[in-house]
C-alpha positions in Angstrom: 0.0 0.0 0.0 1.7 3.2 -1.2 1.3 6.3 0.9 -0.9 9.2 -0.2 1.9 11.7 0.5 5.4 10.2 -0.3 7.0 13.7 0.0 6.4 13.7 3.8 9.3 11.3 3.9 11.5 12.6 1.1 11.1 16.4 0.8 12.0 17.6 4.3 13.1 21.1 3.5 10.7 21.9 0.7 7.7 24.2 1.5 4.5 22.2 1.8 1.9 24.7 2.9 1.7 28.4 2.8 -1.2 30.4 4.3 -0.4 34.1 4.4 2.8 34.4 6.4 2.6 30.9 7.8 4.8 28.4 6.0 5.3 24.7 6.9 8.0 22.6 5.3 7.3 18.9 4.6 9.3 18.0 7.7 7.3 20.3 9.9 4.0 19.1 8.4 5.0 15.5 9.0 5.7 16.5 12.6 2.5 18.4 13.2 0.2 16.0 11.4 2.0 12.9 12.8 1.6 14.1 16.4 -2.1 14.8 15.8 -2.7 11.5 13.9 -1.7 9.1 16.7 -4.5 10.0 19.1 -7.0 9.8 16.2 -6.1 6.2 15.3 -9.0 3.8 15.8 -11.8 6.4 15.6 -14.6 5.8 13.2 -14.6 9.3 11.7 -13.9 12.9 12.7 -15.3 16.3 11.7 -13.0 19.1 10.7 -14.0 22.7 11.2 -12.8 23.7 7.7 -11.8 27.3 8.0 -9.5 28.7 5.2 -6.5 28.1 7.5 -3.3 26.1 7.7 -4.8 24.3 10.7 -7.5 22.8 8.4 -4.9 21.4 6.1 -2.9 19.9 9.0 -6.0 18.4 10.5 -7.1 16.7 7.2 -3.6 15.3 6.6 -3.5 14.0 10.1 -6.8 12.2 9.7 -5.6 10.6 6.4 -2.3 9.5 8.0 -4.3 7.9 10.8 -6.7 6.2 8.4 -9.7 8.0 9.9 -12.3 9.5 7.5 -12.4 13.3 7.8 -15.7 15.2 7.4 -14.9 18.8 6.3 -17.6 21.1 7.7 -18.5 24.4 6.1 -18.1 27.2 8.7 -20.9 29.1 6.9 -23.5 26.3 7.4 -26.6 27.2 9.2 -27.7 25.5 12.5 -30.1 23.2 10.8 -27.6 21.9 8.3 -24.9 21.5 10.9 -27.2 19.5 13.1 -28.1 17.3 10.2 -24.5 16.6 9.3 -23.5 15.8 12.9 -26.5 13.5 13.4 -26.0 11.8 10.0 -22.3 11.2 10.3 -21.8 10.7 14.1 -18.3 12.0 14.3 -16.4 10.9 17.4 -14.7 14.3 17.7 -14.2 17.7 16.0 -10.8 19.0 15.0 -10.7 22.8 15.1 -8.1 25.6 15.3 -7.2 26.4 19.0 -9.5 29.1 20.3 -12.0 28.9 17.4 -15.6 29.3 18.6 -17.8 26.4 17.4 -21.6 26.4 17.0 -23.7 24.3 19.2 -24.0 21.1 17.1 -20.2 20.8 17.0 -19.4 22.3 20.4 -21.2 19.3 21.9 -18.6 16.9 20.5 -15.3 16.1 22.1 -12.8 18.7 20.7 -9.2 18.3 19.5 -7.4 21.6 19.1 -5.2 21.9 16.0 -2.1 24.0 15.9 0.4 24.3 13.0 3.1 24.2 15.7 1.9 20.9 17.1 4.5 18.2 17.5 7.5 20.4 18.4 10.7 20.1 16.4 10.4 17.9 13.3 13.1 15.6 14.4 11.2 14.8 17.6 8.5 12.9 15.6 9.3 9.7 13.7 8.4 9.4 10.0 4.8 8.3 9.3 5.8 4.8 8.2 7.9 4.3 11.4 4.9 5.4 13.4 2.6 3.0 11.7 0.7 5.7 9.9 -0.6 6.2 6.3 -1.1 2.4 5.9 -4.9 2.3 5.2 -6.1 0.3 2.2 -7.0 2.0 -1.1 -10.7 1.1 -0.6 -10.9 2.6 2.9 -12.8 5.8 3.3 -10.7 9.0 3.2 -13.2 11.9 3.2 -16.9 12.3 3.7 -18.0 15.4 1.8 -21.6 16.6 2.1 -23.6 17.7 -0.9 -25.2 21.0 -1.2 -28.7 19.6 -0.4 -30.5 21.3 -3.3 -32.9 18.3 -3.7 -33.2 17.3 0.0 -31.1 17.0 3.1 -27.4 17.0 2.3 -25.9 13.5 1.7 -22.5 12.3 2.9 -20.4 11.3 -0.1 -17.9 8.7 1.0 -14.7 9.1 -1.0 -12.1 6.2 -0.7 -8.4 6.8 -0.7 -8.2 5.1 -4.1 -10.4 7.9 -5.6 -8.1 10.7 -4.2 -5.0 9.0 -5.4 -6.3 8.1 -8.9 -7.8 11.6 -9.5 -4.6 13.4 -8.4 -2.4 11.1 -10.4 -4.6 11.5 -13.5 -4.4 15.3 -13.2 -0.7 15.1 -12.8 -0.6 13.4 -16.2 -3.1 15.8 -17.8 -1.4 19.0 -16.4 2.2 17.8 -16.3 2.0 18.6 -12.6 5.3 18.1 -10.7 7.0 18.9 -7.4 8.2 22.2 -8.9 4.7 23.6 -9.1 3.3 26.0 -6.6 -0.5 26.0 -6.6 -2.2 29.4 -5.8 -5.8 29.6 -4.8 -8.3 31.1 -2.4 -11.0 28.4 -2.5 -13.0 27.1 0.5 -11.5 24.0 2.1 -14.8 22.2 2.8 -15.2 21.4 -0.9 -13.4 19.0 -3.3 -12.0 21.8 -5.4 -10.2 23.6 -2.7 -9.3 20.8 -0.4 -8.6 17.8 -2.6 -7.2 19.6 -5.7 -5.9 22.7 -4.0 -4.2 21.2 -0.9 -3.9 17.4 -1.2 -3.0 17.7 -4.8 0.2 19.7 -4.3 1.1 17.6 -1.2 0.8 14.4 -3.3 3.1 15.8 -5.9 5.6 17.1 -3.4 5.0 20.7 -4.4 3.6 23.7 -2.5 0.0 24.7 -1.8 -0.2 28.5 -1.4 -3.6 29.5 0.0 -4.6 33.2 -0.2 -6.9 33.1 2.8 -9.4 35.2 0.9 -9.4 35.7 -2.8 -8.6 39.1 -4.2 -7.0 40.1 -7.6 -4.2 41.9 -5.8 -3.3 38.8 -3.7 -3.4 36.6 -6.8 -1.0 39.0 -8.6 1.4 38.9 -5.6 1.3 35.2 -5.1 1.9 34.4 -8.8 4.7 37.0 -9.0 6.4 35.3 -6.0 6.7 32.0 -7.8 3.2 30.6 -8.2 3.0 28.4 -11.2 -0.7 27.2 -11.2 -3.8 29.1 -10.4 -7.0 27.3 -9.4 -10.3 29.3 -9.4 -14.0 29.3 -10.2 -15.7 31.4 -12.9 -16.6 34.2 -10.5 -13.0 34.6 -9.6 -11.8 34.7 -13.2 -14.5 37.2 -14.0 -13.2 39.4 -11.3 -9.6 39.0 -12.5 -10.7 40.0 -16.0 -12.5 43.0 -14.6 -9.5 44.1 -12.5 -6.6 43.3 -14.9 -6.9 46.5 -17.2 -6.4 48.7 -14.1 -3.7 46.5 -12.5 -0.9 45.9 -15.1 1.1 43.6 -12.8 -2.0 41.3 -12.6 -2.1 40.7 -16.3 1.6 40.1 -16.3 1.4 37.7 -13.3 -1.4 35.7 -14.9 0.5 35.6 -18.2 3.5 34.2 -16.4 1.7 31.3 -14.7 2.2 27.9 -16.2 -1.4 26.9 -15.9 -4.7 28.7 -15.2 -7.4 26.2 -14.3 -11.2 26.9 -13.8 -13.7 24.5 -12.4 -16.9 24.0 -10.3 -19.0 25.6 -13.0 -18.6 26.3 -16.7 -16.4 29.4 -17.5 -18.4 31.7 -19.9 -16.7 32.1 -23.3 -16.5 35.9 -23.0 -14.4 35.5 -19.8 -12.2 33.0 -21.6 -11.7 35.6 -24.4 -11.0 38.5 -22.1 -8.4 36.6 -20.1 -6.6 35.4 -23.3 -6.6 38.9 -24.7 -5.3 40.5 -21.5 -2.6 37.9 -20.6 -1.9 35.7 -23.7 -2.7 32.7 -21.5 -5.7 30.4 -22.0 -7.7 29.2 -19.0 -8.2 25.4 -19.1 -11.3 23.7 -17.7 -11.9 20.4 -16.0 -15.0 18.6 -14.9 -15.8 16.8 -11.8 -18.2 16.6 -8.9 -18.2 15.4 -5.3 -19.2 11.9 -6.2 -16.7 11.4 -8.9 -13.8 13.8 -8.2 -12.3 14.6 -11.6 -13.6 13.1 -14.8 -12.2 15.2 -17.7 -9.8 18.0 -18.4 -8.3 20.0 -21.2 -4.8 18.7 -21.3 -1.8 21.0 -20.8 0.0 19.3 -23.7 -3.0 19.1 -25.9 -4.6 21.5 -28.5 -6.7 24.5 -27.4 -10.2 23.4 -26.4 -11.8 26.6 -25.2 -15.4 26.1 -24.2 -15.0 22.4 -23.4 -14.0 20.5 -20.3 -11.6 18.4 -22.3 -11.2 14.7 -22.6 -11.6 11.8 -20.1 -8.7 11.6 -17.7 -6.6 8.4 -17.7 -8.5 5.5 -16.2 -11.9 7.3 -16.4 -14.6 6.2 -18.8 -17.4 8.5 -19.9 -20.5 7.9 -22.0 -23.6 9.9 -23.0 -27.1 8.3 -22.7 -30.5 9.4 -23.9 -33.6 9.8 -21.8 -34.2 6.0 -21.8 -30.6 5.3 -20.6 -29.4 4.0 -24.0 -25.8 4.9 -24.9 -25.4 7.4 -27.6 -22.8 7.0 -30.4 -22.9 10.5 -31.8 -19.7 12.5 -31.4 -21.0 15.4 -33.5 -20.9 18.3 -31.0 -24.7 18.6 -31.2 -26.4 15.5 -29.8 -27.2 16.1 -26.1 -27.0 13.3 -23.6 -26.6 12.7 -19.9 -23.0 12.0 -18.8 -22.4 8.7 -17.0 -19.0 7.9 -15.5 -17.1 4.8 -14.2 -13.6 4.4 -12.9 -11.5 4.4 -9.8 -12.4 8.0 -9.1 -15.9 7.2 -7.9 -17.3 7.4 -4.4 -18.3 4.2 -2.7 -21.7 5.3 -1.2 -23.9 7.9 0.3 -23.3 7.5 4.0 -26.1 5.4 5.5 -28.3 5.7 2.4 -28.2 2.4 0.4 -31.3 3.2 -1.6 -29.9 6.6 -2.7 -26.6 5.0 -3.6 -28.3 2.3 -5.7 -30.5 4.9 -7.5 -27.4 6.9 -8.4 -25.9 4.1 -10.5 -26.8 2.4 -13.8 -25.0 -0.9 -13.3 -21.4 0.3 -12.6 -22.0 3.7 -14.3 -22.7 6.7 -12.1 -25.5 8.9 -13.3 -24.1 12.5 -13.0 -27.3 14.4 -14.0 -25.1 16.6 -16.2 -26.0 17.1 -19.8 -23.3 17.4 -22.5 -22.3 17.0 -26.1 -19.0 15.4 -27.3 -17.2 16.6 -30.5 -15.3 14.5 -33.0 -12.0 15.1 -31.2 -13.5 13.6 -28.0 -13.8 16.9 -26.1 -16.9 17.2 -23.8 -18.9 20.4 -23.6 -21.4 20.7 -20.7 -24.7 22.2 -21.5 -26.2 22.1 -17.9 -27.9 20.0 -15.3 -30.7 17.7 -16.4 -32.8 19.1 -13.5 -32.3 22.8 -14.1 -30.5 23.5 -17.4 -32.1 21.2 -20.0 -35.0 23.0 -21.4 -37.5 21.2 -23.7 -39.2 23.9 -25.7 -41.4 23.3 -28.8 -40.1 19.8 -29.2 -36.4 20.9 -29.0 -33.8 20.2 -26.3 -32.0 23.4 -25.4 -29.0 23.6 -23.1 -29.2 26.7 -20.9 -25.4 27.2 -21.0 -25.3 27.8 -24.8 -27.8 30.6 -24.5 -26.1 32.1 -21.4 -22.8 32.3 -23.3 -24.4 34.3 -26.1 -26.1 36.6 -23.7 -22.8 37.2 -21.8 -21.2 38.3 -25.1 -23.6 41.3 -25.3 -21.8 44.4 -24.1 -24.6 45.5 -21.9 -24.7 42.2 -19.9 -22.6 41.6 -16.8 -24.2 38.4 -15.7 -26.8 36.0 -17.2 -28.6 32.9 -16.2 -31.2 30.9 -18.2 -34.0 28.9 -16.8 -37.3 27.3 -18.0 -40.9 28.3 -17.1 -44.0 26.2 -17.9 -45.6 27.2 -21.2 -49.0 26.1 -22.5 -47.9 26.2 -26.1 -44.2 25.3 -26.0 -44.2 23.0 -22.9 -41.3 25.1 -21.5 -40.3 28.6 -22.5 -36.8 30.0 -22.1 -36.4 32.7 -19.5 -33.3 34.9 -19.3 -32.2 36.5 -16.0 -29.9 39.5 -16.6 -27.6 41.6 -14.5 -26.9 44.7 -16.7 -23.5 46.4 -16.7 -25.3 49.7 -16.3 -28.4 49.4 -14.1 -29.5 52.9 -15.1 -29.5 52.0 -18.8 -30.0 48.3 -19.3 -30.4 46.7 -22.7 -34.0 46.1 -23.6 -35.6 42.6 -23.6 -36.2 42.9 -27.3 -32.5 43.8 -28.0 -31.3 40.8 -26.0 -33.8 38.4 -27.6 -32.7 39.6 -31.1 -29.1 39.3 -30.1 -29.6 35.6 -29.3 -31.7 34.9 -32.4 -28.9 36.3 -34.6 -26.4 33.8 -33.3 -28.4 30.7 -32.4 -31.4 28.9 -33.9 -34.7 30.8 -33.4 -36.1 28.2 -31.0 -33.2 29.0 -28.6 -34.1 32.7 -28.1 -35.5 33.8 -24.7 -39.3 34.3 -24.6 -39.0 36.3 -21.4 -36.2 38.5 -20.0 -36.0 39.6 -16.3 -33.5 42.0 -14.8 -31.8 41.6 -11.4 -29.1 43.5 -9.5 -27.3 40.2 -8.7 -27.6 36.5 -9.3 -27.9 34.2 -6.3 -24.8 32.1 -5.9 -23.4 29.5 -3.5 -19.9 29.5 -1.9 -18.3 28.1 -5.1 -19.9 30.8 -7.4 -22.5 28.5 -8.9 -25.8 30.2 -9.7 -28.6 28.9 -7.6 -31.2 28.6 -10.3 -33.9 27.2 -8.0 -34.0 30.5 -6.3 -34.8 32.2 -9.6 -38.2 30.7 -9.9 
């Protein structure tokens, strides 16, 4: 059984984690996490109060070394959601930064304080293998990540160690990710994107995770200028970078000097792609994954440009598109829409304590993602939206909301756009566009926006209704909460 983090034993002096002014070498991380891991051994699972801090990273590494599943808890969760997660997962303890105040559902659990200085001098703590740590089997649970709960109470997604290792190794292949890379990001650490890719990914490669604490264009520019080679972000962040870059020349230069700009968690609108490329000379690449599957596809660093797609399946991962009846589709024409199904070592094992929900999520050994996509002749996948919220059946046609949103976002008067469906007696469903104008005092008219879409797409894809907002509702990862737009 190979360790998840070989560099803990081989890269003693290399920086492993950087959060603001706090920097831990691999030797110090091994000491801190190793000291914390030993009292965790034998527990069924532990919660981690996942603040954007170096203590969260140390706590999760410690749990993984101990072979104990970690449950990253969103500090922004409300009391009802927290109570559900604690009752559903029954953690035996909560790991939290020393001195951090915890809400009632977590405060009632036995508490283990985490400090980046735990363990004393690195030499005082034996290496993980000598201490009997990091020896769990590949199929053993590593993380339990809770879903957003948009269709019911949040479910605990049980991710095995095999899924973490296979995803991170597949991304290393696709991105040519090495120990020389410094990953810069300001993503939350209770989510797969920020925690698994943004922290555990660099640690598995033997590189450095540089967390910004809170995202800002100025901090991104500084971190990349100081040696950052890869930037991980979500579309909202790249939109803000594109807005800020013209007024901050060093930001455009820093982005252009990065080896890789990666966007995920939601599709990156084509206008943002184009603005970043024009400002920096650097293309943003996209990848596609979800809590249950970790990463499925990516645009490759060594491949041709594939802007507007989420790339090709990662090594070891199989994808297929199916129709409404669950029949596999052969068409790779860039037009035929189907639901994405996935199988491979990157999959979760179960929804914690919910065998019926787990069984319903699979078609044999294929996981039903609920995401709709097309695939082009080169094998690149392009997502068009979620089956539940983004596939619109209007007048006998199937329309992906994302395609219409990209056209709306290309209009100079549109700052943000979302497309949903509304019941329609004639069409079955009509297309509704929700628009945040660039100038609220002089927004484009509904007729102008409808004509703009009709000039670029088939007539049946034009919005039949346009509504104006001051902001779109979004979650912590920047995804638009379309159910709140009803």
